[in-house]
Backbone as a ProteinNet text record, in pm:
[ID]
protein_1_A
[PRIMARY]
MKLEVVILLVLISFLGASDVPPNLVVCTGNKTYFNCGGCEAKCSDHEQMMCGTICRESGCYCFGDEYALDAKGNCILKKDCDLVGATFPCPQNEVWLECGPSCKNICGTDHVGCREYCRPRACYCTGDYALEKEGGKCILRSSCVPI
[TERTIARY]
4421.3	4269.1	4239.6	4334	4325.2	4280.1	4350.7	4300.5	4146.6	4121.6	3972.5	3878.2	3908.3	3825.8	3847.8	3937.4	3943.7	3878.6	3896.4	3798.7	3677.7	3617.8	3481.7	3431.6	3490.6	3449.4	3471.5	3561.8	3544.1	3433.3	3400.4	3278.2	3156.4	3154.7	3023.3	3016.5	3113.5	3104.7	3066.2	3124.6	3111.9	2961.5	2889.7	2770.6	2644.1	2720.1	2623.5	2612.9	2747.4	2727.4	2725.6	2627.9	2594.2	2521.6	2538.3	2484.8	2314	2257.6	2142.2	2130	2019.5	2008.6	1951.5	2001	1972.1	1824.5	1748.7	1596.4	1602.8	1555.2	1546	1423.1	1436.1	1342.2	1290.2	1163	1071.9	1016.9	1053.4	990.4	898.8	748.8	654.9	617.2	567.5	518.3	606.4	705.8	810.4	928.9	920.3	1024.8	1138.7	1266.8	1389.2	1429.3	1485.2	1555.5	1680.5	1723.8	1861.5	1888.9	2019.3	2078.8	2100.6	2088.2	2110.8	2022.5	1901.9	1824.4	1832.2	1779.2	1813.4	1670.6	1676.5	1541.6	1473.7	1350.8	1244.3	1180.5	1155.6	1065.4	930.5	835.7	690.1	618	498.4	438.7	383.4	367	348.6	479.9	579.1	724.5	698.7	700.7	697.2	832.2	938.2	1060.9	1126.2	1261.2	1331.9	1395.5	1379.8	1489.7	1619.6	1694.2	1845.8	1867.4	1909.4	1939	2106.9	2139.8	2283.5	2283	2402.6	2441.3	2378.6	2254.9	2189.6	2156.3	2171.7	2154.9	2055.9	1941	1796.6	1835.7	1732	1728.8	1716.4	1757.7	1740.8	1588.9	1544.7	1412.1	1383.5	1248.8	1201.3	1174.8	1245.4	1245.9	1204.2	1118.4	1064.4	1204.1	1264	1396.9	1391.1	1459.2	1474.9	1411.8	1483.7	1427	1313.8	1236.1	1120.8	1004.3	1047.5	951.4	926.4	776.4	765.7	661	646.2	546.5	430.6	314.5	183.6	136.8	28.9	-19.4	-48.8	-72	-97.7	28.7	143	279.1	290.5	237	256.4	347.8	449.1	560.4	487.6	489.1	416.4	519.5	489.2	581.5	532.6	656.2	620.1	501.1	533.9	429.3	282.6	272.7	110.3	92.7	170.4	136.8	3.1	-76.5	-192.9	-156.6	-79.2	-38.5	-87.8	-201.7	-265.5	-342.8	-347	-366.1	-513.3	-595.8	-748.3	-688.1	-618.5	-577.1	-500.9	-410.8	-320.4	-360.7	-459.4	-461.3	-345.1	-340.7	-201.8	-257.6	-182.9	-220.9	-218.3	-274.6	-294	-168.2	-179.6	-74	36.6	-8.7	55.3	-12.7	55.5	-8.4	56.4	-7.8	23.6	120.4	222.6	298.5	359.3	330	392.4	547.5	602.5	724.9	765.9	831.4	852.1	965.1	966.9	1092.8	1204.7	1333.5	1464	1516.6	1476.6	1517.7	1418.5	1437.9	1334.5	1303.8	1181.6	1169.8	1145.4	1239.6	1268.7	1320.5	1245.3	1277.3	1456.2	1495.5	1658	1738.2	1664.7	1764	1771.3	1852	1845.8	1850.4	1847.2	1817.7	1945.4	2059.1	2164.9	2212.4	2260.2	2314.5	2205.3	2075.8	1985.2	2002.9	1993.9	2006.2	1861.1	1838.7	1695.6	1658.9	1584.6	1520	1421.9	1341.5	1225.1	1222	1182.1	1184.7	1077.7	1071.1	940.8	812.3	727.4	580.1	534.6	495.7	442.5	401.7	351.3	305.5	418	411	514.9	432	512	461.5	459.3	337.3	318.6	335.7	350.5	359.6	455.2	376	464.7	495.2	486.8	513.1	620.9	679.7	793.1	769.9	853.9	855.2	943.9	868.9	931.2	1081.2	1083	1199.9	1198.8	1281.4	1279.8	1181	1080.5	945.6	832	853.1	776.8	637.7	565.2	455.2	498.1	418.2	443	369.9	483	451	476.4	417.9	434.9	590.6	631.1	817.8	836.5	737	754.2	755.3	692.7	719.6	834.3	905.4	1029.1	1112.5	1175.9	1274.3	1419.6	1438.5	1571.7	1721	1781.3	1902.8	2030.4
4124.4	4168.4	4141	4146	4058.9	3925	3850.1	3708.7	3672.9	3792.9	3744.5	3772.5	3894.1	3924.1	3797.1	3743.7	3635.5	3502.9	3472.9	3376.6	3412.9	3514.2	3560.9	3522.4	3571.3	3551.6	3419.7	3339.5	3192.9	3111	3178.3	3113.4	3145.4	3285	3313.8	3261	3230.7	3153.8	3021.8	2950.1	2808	2780.1	2893	2878.5	2901.2	2977.7	3036.8	2903.9	2836.5	2716.8	2596.7	2596.2	2466.3	2368.1	2239.5	2144.6	2162.9	2189.3	2159.3	2047.6	1965	1862.2	1878.8	1820.8	1876.5	1796	1858.4	1814.8	1652.3	1584.9	1439.6	1408	1357.3	1300.7	1177	1173.4	1078.4	990.1	884.7	812.4	718	729.7	634.6	522.6	413.9	323.6	257.5	193.4	120.2	152.4	295.2	364.9	384.2	401	466.6	584.1	671.4	795.4	755.1	819.2	829.6	961.2	989.2	1092.7	1114.1	975.9	946.9	849	875.9	778.7	713.8	588	498.9	472.2	347.1	317.7	230.8	231.6	191.7	82.5	-46.4	-138.4	-111.6	-133.4	-129.9	-247.6	-275.6	-373.2	-400.8	-331.3	-332.1	-358	-378.6	-416.2	-556.4	-580.6	-715.3	-818.8	-714.2	-770.6	-699.5	-765.6	-714.8	-617.2	-513.6	-380.5	-425.9	-341.6	-323.7	-196.6	-176.5	-47.8	-9.2	69.6	123.7	204.6	301.1	388.8	520	516.9	653.2	694.2	835.4	905.1	1032	963.7	1060.9	1153.4	1271.2	1340.2	1292.5	1339	1274.9	1276.9	1163.3	1157.2	1028.7	986.8	853.2	768.8	653.7	541.7	413.9	366.3	237.8	139.4	78.8	19.1	-109.6	-230.9	-351.3	-466.6	-581.4	-692.3	-717.2	-690.2	-751.8	-644.5	-504.1	-417.9	-356.7	-317.1	-248.2	-158.7	-62.2	69.4	0.2	9.7	-24.2	101	77.4	188.3	308.7	325	439.9	493.2	454.3	491.4	417.7	348.7	294.1	193.6	194	86.8	-35.8	-159.4	-267.2	-383.5	-487.2	-609	-669	-711.6	-762.4	-865.6	-961.8	-1076.9	-1031.3	-896.8	-840.2	-761.4	-760.8	-720.4	-760.3	-660.1	-715.7	-779.7	-862.1	-909.5	-1046.6	-1041.9	-1176.5	-1167.7	-1268.4	-1264.2	-1208.4	-1233.7	-1137.7	-972.4	-930.7	-799.4	-731.6	-842.6	-788.7	-878.6	-871.9	-971.9	-979.8	-1089.6	-1097.9	-1072.2	-1019.5	-1032.6	-1146.7	-1151.4	-1265.4	-1363.2	-1511.1	-1576.8	-1555.8	-1510.1	-1515	-1566.2	-1598.5	-1683.1	-1605.6	-1581.6	-1536.1	-1662.5	-1644	-1728.2	-1672.1	-1747.8	-1697.6	-1729.5	-1839.9	-1850.9	-1860.1	-1761	-1753.9	-1838.9	-1855.6	-1961.8	-1887.5	-1952.1	-1889.2	-1819.3	-1876.2	-1812.1	-1764.2	-1644.2	-1550.9	-1657.6	-1632.8	-1716.9	-1606.1	-1583.2	-1437.6	-1537.9	-1482.7	-1524.3	-1506.3	-1628.4	-1596.8	-1629.8	-1681.4	-1700.2	-1867	-1908.4	-2039.2	-2054.8	-2201.4	-2192.1	-2279.7	-2255.4	-2361.7	-2283.8	-2339.4	-2283.7	-2204.3	-2239.1	-2171.4	-2243.9	-2139.8	-2212.5	-2221.9	-2305	-2326.8	-2229.7	-2148.1	-2049.7	-1997.1	-1895.9	-1870.4	-1695.2	-1656.6	-1523.2	-1466	-1321.9	-1271.9	-1308	-1277.3	-1312.8	-1208.7	-1271.8	-1181.3	-1267.6	-1198.8	-1282.1	-1328.6	-1440.2	-1493	-1566.8	-1553.4	-1661	-1794.7	-1843.3	-1996.4	-2062.4	-2210.6	-2279.7	-2272.8	-2254.2	-2236.6	-2115.8	-2021.8	-1861	-1842.4	-1711.9	-1642.1	-1484	-1402.2	-1284	-1231	-1153.6	-1125.4	-1028.9	-970.1	-890.4	-883.7	-830.1	-809	-664.7	-695.9	-614.7	-602.3	-699.7	-710.2	-790.1	-839	-945	-1078.9	-1170.7	-1299.5	-1335.9	-1396.3	-1436.1	-1595.3	-1655.5	-1789.3	-1821.5	-1918.9	-1936.2	-1952.9	-1999.3	-2036	-1895.9	-1797	-1649.2	-1586.4	-1629.8	-1559.8	-1533.7	-1429.8	-1374.5	-1455.9	-1532	-1591.6	-1520.6	-1516.4	-1431.9	-1477
4360.5	4308.4	4170.6	4095.8	3951.3	3941.2	4043.8	4050.3	4092.9	4172.2	4238.2	4113.3	4020.9	3904.5	3820.3	3775	3719.3	3771.4	3891.1	3969	3934.9	3953.8	3980.9	3818	3725.9	3573.6	3548.9	3584.7	3567.5	3613.6	3722.6	3804.3	3749.8	3700.8	3668.7	3482.6	3412.8	3299.3	3314.1	3415.4	3473.4	3498.4	3572.7	3613.8	3499.5	3405	3276.7	3192.6	3177.6	3088.4	3136.1	3229.6	3308.7	3207.3	3238.6	3132.6	3107.9	2997	2970.5	2889	2954	2849.5	2708.7	2609.6	2488.2	2483	2376.4	2356.9	2315.9	2382.5	2361.6	2276.4	2164.9	2083.5	2136.8	2136.8	2210.2	2097.6	2038.5	1930.3	1983.1	1912.7	1955.9	1846.5	1884.7	1791.3	1727.9	1813.2	1744.8	1679.2	1668.5	1595	1665	1615.7	1673.8	1610.8	1694.1	1639.4	1597.8	1474.1	1412.7	1369.1	1392.6	1325.7	1183.4	1123.5	995.1	951.8	922.1	900.3	758	743	621.7	570.4	485.2	437.6	532.7	516.6	594	522.3	557.5	501.6	507	406.2	421.1	387.5	451.9	419	264	190.7	67.9	-26.9	25.9	-37.1	-64.8	-198.6	-253.4	-260.6	-235.3	-263.3	-163.6	-84.2	6.6	-28.9	42.8	-26.5	6.4	-81.2	-84.1	-37.5	82.5	124	149.6	88	108.5	221.9	185.3	305.1	264.5	238.3	222.3	343.8	365.1	502.4	478.7	533.9	543.3	657.3	674.9	777.2	913.7	1016.3	1154.3	1173.6	1246.1	1294	1330.7	1353.8	1396	1272	1287.1	1183	1206.4	1124.5	1165.4	1116.1	1221.3	1194.5	1262.1	1199.4	1250.5	1143.9	1144	1042.8	1054.7	1188	1227.6	1200.4	1169.9	1163.9	1023.1	980.8	857.4	896.2	787.6	765.1	714.1	789.7	720.8	620	556.5	473	530.6	664.2	749.8	792.7	778	815.7	953.1	1033.2	1156	1150.2	1232.7	1247.2	1309.7	1239.4	1312.1	1258.7	1342.5	1324.7	1170.2	1112.9	952.8	942.3	1084.7	1060.5	1086.5	1130.1	1126.2	999.3	906.8	783.4	725.6	653.7	607.9	441.5	431.7	300.4	284.6	222.7	203.3	63.1	-5.5	-147.3	-182.3	-93.1	-91.4	-96	-10.9	-25.6	-133.6	-173.2	-290.6	-404.1	-467.8	-592.6	-676.9	-713.1	-804.6	-968	-1046	-1186.8	-1244.5	-1388.7	-1446.1	-1449.4	-1439.8	-1462.5	-1305.3	-1221.3	-1095.9	-986.4	-884.1	-754	-657.5	-548.9	-400.9	-331.6	-310.3	-210.6	-105.5	39.3	127.3	135	86.8	46.6	-75.3	-151.4	-295.5	-324.6	-457.4	-514.1	-487.3	-473.4	-447.9	-564.7	-677.3	-800.9	-863.4	-929.3	-989.2	-1132.1	-1157.6	-1291.9	-1398.5	-1472.5	-1562	-1682.2	-1787.9	-1942.7	-1941.4	-2004.6	-2048.1	-1929.8	-1795.8	-1691.7	-1660.6	-1637.6	-1580.4	-1446.3	-1380.4	-1235	-1180.1	-1252.1	-1203.9	-1066.2	-972.5	-863.2	-753.7	-790.1	-680.4	-539.7	-426	-296.8	-265.9	-157.5	-105.8	-17.8	-38.6	86.3	27.6	103.3	80.6	40.2	-84.7	-103.6	-16.4	-38.2	27.1	-35.8	83.1	46.6	-78.5	-212.6	-296.4	-412.6	-500.9	-637.4	-731	-771.9	-864.5	-977.3	-1096.5	-1197.4	-1171.5	-1231.8	-1202.8	-1328.7	-1309	-1407.9	-1523	-1669.2	-1754.5	-1810.9	-1693.4	-1714.1	-1652.2	-1712.9	-1645.9	-1685.2	-1585.5	-1586.4	-1760.8	-1825.6	-1961.2	-1936.1	-1835.5	-1758.1	-1638.5	-1561.9	-1412.8	-1401.6	-1322.7	-1292.4	-1384.4	-1519.4	-1616.2	-1589.4	-1681.5	-1654.1	-1691.3	-1657.5	-1672.9	-1827.2	-1884.2	-2023.9	-2021.9	-2118.1	-2147.9	-2193.4	-2115.9	-2137.3	-2288.2	-2357	-2506	-2579.9	-2504.2	-2598.1	-2557	-2461.3	-2408.4	-2529.5	-2556.1	-2667.5	-2623.4	-2720.4	-2675.9	-2671.5	-2576.6	-2556.2	-2649
[MASK]
+++++++++++++++++++++++++++++++++++++++++++++++++++++++++++++++++++++++++++++++++++++++++++++++++++++++++++++++++++++++++++++++++++++++++++++++++++

């Protein structure tokens, strides 16, 4: 009798604990679900993002080297980003380049050891101008403060 009761209890608990599929999150628009979300590239990014091991809340993220978020939060192909000189006018003494120079033109830096590659599409200092500092404005190289 005891054995029958134990078997009955095991059977009831087994049936009560039947596998219920978890709520599956369906991401749309080129987004992918991550338990630990990270950085997302944006079309408005003028520099390539350096993203560490930041863990954001779980959810649908625009992820992958070929995708970026547009101004409306849609995950689109980077090649479709609306980054053109007319849309993002450059500040004075800067010019829009699809293939930016491999070395940043910053006051006090030399370009020894620069490798040849394209930096992201963005505005860059032109001619005799250089950034006064990282993230600063373009000034005449002759106005750079010696280091």
